[in-house]
C-alpha positions, 0 to 999 in steps of 0.5 A: 544702394546695393542688394546688400544695403537694401538685405539689411535695411530690410531686416532693420525694418523687423527690428531682427538681426540678420541671422534671425531675418535669415531664418524668419525667410528660410535661408542660410545665414552662411550663404548670405554672407557671401551676398552681404560680403559682395563675393556672390550674387542673390539665387533665386531661392533667396530672392523668392523668399524675400518676395512671397514671404515679406512682400518685397518688390523684385524691382526695389530689391533688384533694381533699388526701383519705388517702390520698397513692398507690393503692397504699396503699388498703386495699380492692382494689375502691378500687385499681381506682377510687379515686373510688368512692363510700366516706365519705371520697370522697363527693364529685365534684370539677366545675371552674368555668369562665370563660363564654368557655371553655365550648364545644359537646357536638361541641367540647372545653373549654379546661381552662386556663381553668378557675378553680376546682372545686365538690364536688358528691355523686357519689350524688346525681350518679348520680341524676340520671345524670349523668356528672362528665366532661359536668358544668361550673359557670359563672356567670350574668350579668345579669338577664334570668332573673330572679327564676329565675336571678339575676346571680352564681348557678351553673350545673351544666351536662351538656354532653351534653344538647344534644337540645332538648327544649321547656321545657327552661333550656340555655346557649346560644353565640350568638357571643360571648354565652353565654345562659342562656335556655328553649328553645322549638321553634317550627318543625322548623328553628327555635326561640325562647330565652325569657327569664323576665324579660319586659323581654327578648323571645325570640329567634328561632335558625334551627337551620341555623345552628347551628355555631362560633358558635351552639352549644347547649352544655348543659342546666342541671341544677341552680342554686346561689345564692351570698349 
């Protein structure tokens, strides 16, 4: 059962049509229509409204894991944190974004352009000290990081890690381009963006230009290759 079906089920539980249900939880019906048509995935505002206002379990809402409502959870600790680690909720949904939608550390991600969710093991994230709210999945474009990263590979990006460390892989926005590069500090006010593929020369960036059109999106903390 997809999110759209679960959303309709929640409305039916209350004997409401979809417009009435949207008014009940305080979200735009027009926005919800896009979710129901599977043109976009639900944003944090809608998810929070469903969890907080009607008590639906986020695990059921996102992943279809029973029970449907927090009040039906057996363990009181689960009611306080319905997504805590246990045998049935050990995975955390992390949104995948279109590359054009990912914003930097001090900006918001346009949640309307989430394309799907990927499940990550909560224990693994905890060991890596990665907060799910700061994570995003994006795909690699091009061959500049071959052979380490290939076109179409998926990257897990921590948008909270924007402080520059030499030799670390970051996602960097340059104008309309989103680049995956090693970053090397070459001066107090300058960095060099390095590719794995020797066909691509280094690009020098003056840190004074960091802003709306040039920004560090986040640090790449994992990669996945789809065969």
